[in-house]
N, C-alpha and C positions, 0 to 999 in steps of 0.2 A: 663669705661671697666677698668676691674681687671690691677693693674698695674703688669707687669713680675714681677716673682722672678728674681734677680739679679743673682744665681747661676745657672740658665738655661743662660744667656746671651754666646754667642761665637762670642770672640774677634778677634780671630785667622778665623774662619771662614768669617767673616763681610771685616777684613783688605787683607784678601784673593780675595774676590769677586771684593773689589775697585780697588784693583791693575789690575785684570783680565779687567774691563773697562778700566780704567784712561789711562792706557797705549796705545790702538790702538785707544783711540778718540784724545788722544795727537797729534800721529802720524799723525792719520786725519786732526787735524788743524793746523801741520805744511806744511803739503802738499796743503792746500787749499780746502780740500773733505770731510766738515763735512757734507755734503747732504747724504753722506751714514752709518753716525753713525750709525742707525737701525742696518743694515746688522754686521758693527762691532761690537753692542753693544749685541745683539740678541746672534751672536758666543759667547761673553764673559758669556753670562748665563751657559755656560758649569760650571762654578764656582760653581754655587750655589748647586751642588748636591753633594754627600758623604762627606756630613757632619756630623763630630763625627762618621766616620766609619775606622776601620783598613785598612792600604793600601791595602790590598792580596784581600778585598771587594770593596775597595771604586775604583780601577782599573776597577772595573766590571760598576758598576755605574754609573763615569763620561764617562765609553767609550760609553755607550748608549746614556746617555743622550748628548753626542756631537756627535754621530751618527743621533741623531731621529735630533737632531737643527738644522743640518748643510742640513739636505732631507727637510725639513717644510722650512727652508728658500729661500731654493736653488727653490722647487714648489713654494711658492707666488711670488718668481723672474719671474720664468716663466709665472706664470698667468699674473703679472702685463705689463710685455712684449708683450702678448695678447693680453691686454686692460680690464684686468681684467674681463671676461666673468662669469656669476652668473651661468651659466649652467657648466662652468669647477669648479669655485668654494667652489660652495659646497656641490660636492660628493668628493673633496679634504677634505674639511672642518670635512665630519662627518667621512671620512678615518682617520685623524688626531686625531679629540677627540676620536674613539671608538680606536687604537691603541695603544694611550699614557693612555688611560685608563687601558687597559690591562696589557701593559707591567708597567706600576707606581706597580698595584697589584701584580703581578706576581715578579718581581725584588725588590718590596718592596722601592722604591723609596720614596725620599725624597727631595723638595716639589711632593707629593701623589695626584696631580692632573693635568690634561695635561694643566694647563695653560699655561703655556709659551712656549710650543709647539703650541701650538691656536695662540697665541698672535704672535709669529714671523709669520705664515704664513700669519695672516691677516694682519700686518703691511705691509710686504715686498707687498703681493699683493695687497695693494694701494697705495704705491708710482711709479709713473709714472718712466719706465723705457724701455729707448733704446735698442732694439737689438742687439745693439755692447756691452753692457756692462752687459751683462748677465754674463758672464764666469768672471769679475773682480768681481763684486758684493758677486755673490756664493764663488770666492776664499778667497775674504777679511773675511767672515762671516767663513771659514774654517782653515784661518791661525789664526783669532780670536780665535775660537774653541782648536784649538792646543795647542795655546798659553794657556790659560784657563787650557786646560788639565793637560799640564807641572806645572802651575801656584797650582793646587791642589795638584799633586801629590808631588810636593818638597818638601812637610814636613815632609817625611821619612827622608830626608836627615838633616833635621832642628832638629827631635826629635832625631834621631842619634847620633847626635854630641851634644845637648844639656839636652834630657831628659825631659818629661814633669813633672818631678817633681821639676826643675829648676825652671820655671814659670808656675805655676797652673793655670792662671788665662787667660795666653795669649796662653797656649798649655795644652787645657784640655785636660782628659784621655779620649780613643776612644772606647766607651762603646758600640754606635750601632753595630749590626752585624745581617744584615738581610738574611735571607735567602732568594733562591729558590723555589718559590711557585708556582709549576705545577698545583696545583690544583684549582689555580685562573682561569681557562679559562673555566672551570667545574660549577665555584660558581656562584650564583643564585644572591646576593649581588651584586658581578661583574657586571653583566648582565644588574641590576635594574640602578648601576649609568650608564654605560656604555646609556640605556635607557633614562636615566635622561639629562645625557648633549647633547644626539644626538637630542633627541626633543625641547629640551629648545635653542640651539643653532640655529634650523632651525625657531622657535617660535621667541625667542628673535630680531634675526636678520632679520626677515621678517617682526616684525612690525619697525622696525626701518627704514626700509628702506621702507618701505609703506607710514610712516607717512613723510618721506623725512629729516631725522635727517642726518647731517653730521659725519661721522668718523660712520658708522653704526658696525663696527668691536666692537665699545668699549662694547658694548649692549650685544655682545657675549662672550668678555674676562670676562665682569663683571658675568655674567650668572655661565660662567667656575668656577670662583671663588668664586661663593656662593655653588654651589652644592656640598657635602662633598665627600672626596675620599670614594673608592672604601669600603665598611664592617664598615665605620666609622657611628657612630649617626645619626641621622639626627635632628640637632640642630636650630629650629629657629634662638633663642640667638645668634648662634656664627654669620650666616646669618646677622645676625642685625650690631651686630659687623663691618663686613666689610662690610657693607653699610658705617655706620658712620664711621670708618674708612678712606672711598676712597672720601666721601666728605669732613673730614678734610684737607685729602693730598688734595683738589683740590683749596681748600681756601690757605692750604702752597703755594701752587705752584703761585698762581695768587700776594699771598706778595711777592715772591722772583722774580719772571718776569717782572711784570709791567710793570715796567720802559726799558724794552728792554735792558738786560746787553749784556755784549761782551760775544763771542763763548767761553771764557775761564772760564768767571764765571758760564755761564751754565752747564760747563763741572765739575764745582766742585762739583755743586748742585745733579749732577746725581751719581759722588761721594761718597761726605757723605753720600746721601739717601740710597745707595747701604753698605757701611757700617753697616746704622742704619735698615735699612731692613733687611740685615741677621742676625743682633745680635739679635733683635726681634722675628722673624718670628719662630722660633722654643717655644717661648714661649709665646705669642699670636698674631696668624695671624689678627685681627683687628688692633691691635697698628701698625704692621707692614704694613699696606696699606696707613697707612698716610704718610711713607715715601717711598714703591713701587709706589704709584702714583703720586709723584713730581717726581721722577725718569722716568717714563714711558711718562711724558706729557713733560718731558726734552728732552727727546729724538725727541718728536715728532716736540717740537719746535726747536730744531736744525735741524732735516729732510726737514722741510714743512717750512720755511723761512716766505710763502708767507700768511700762516694763520694766524690770529690774537688771541691773548692769550685768547682775552676774548671770542671768537670765540670754541679755543679746552676746553676752562673752563668749558662753558654752555653744549656744548655737551657731554664731560665726567658727569658732574651733572645728563642728564637727563637722558642716555644710563645707567650710572649706577645707578639712578631706575628702570629704566625699565629693563635692566636685572635681578638686584635683586628681584625684583615683579616677574618676571619668575619664577628666581629660589626658592623664597619660595614659589609660587604653589607648584611647583616639588616637595619640601621636604617634603611636605606635604600631596602628594599625595604618596611618597616615602612610608611614616612614615604608611599611612592609607595600603598598599602593604604588607609592614611587618608585620600587624598587622593580615593581614587575611593570609597571604602565612607560619606565626611561621616563616620569617627568623631574627635571633638573629642580633642584631646592635654589 
């Protein structure tokens, strides 16, 4: 993979995102409820949005992300309390991946895929949930998202006090100004991305379940990660980068966690990986996945302590390859459709 250019790194965003996840996880550790780490972590993903946007635009992007993340967490939590019935989960997954793709295209969100929305829905649906804790878990996610929202917008005060010129490395100039694109809902390329995601999640998830693979949602998440954003070029090389980055990330996770470290160490891994993932994601998504993968696996490790790390790692690799293979086939199919229909990338 090509090394990312240093000028594209966003240290400010990385530190902000790391703080957003570190604070709620440390609070959960203090009260002895790290089994709720997934809800706090997914709420904290709010801080991943609005990067390099002026604050008058950022407030829109971050608010949309916060609402959708909390909604998907809530849906997943309710599904889990009902016993994770596929008859309910599959239609909800299709709705989330469809609306997530359209929202990302309409409001030009970055990240531009419905990846984190899908991830939140499926992981929360897979965590056993007693009915009396539904409100607690959704409330925790909402509090984490609110904290991340405040943290993401707090840069306005820092910039007013210091100015970006005083520290151009930590406080980069805010140049990204996405507009609301109401034509997205009528764009054939957006609906092509929706179709890819819908077909892909059903096929990848169905194959994983049919073969009895554990953590079948990782095949779905890997599929969504491989499918390019709406209107983007359908590049096989980028898909391969994402697969390679994920597999390297699994190896890194095993090296970090094989000795059953303390929960504080695992939280430290999550925080550090969050920094590097955010710093690198705008430069090279494949490289960022080297850190996104350990972060995701570490959250699962905290939330499901009864599952051996070796099982998590093997499942992650197998289902990454499965999801990526289905995704690459759909990328090739989309390229053919674009040529036939004359859709410009």
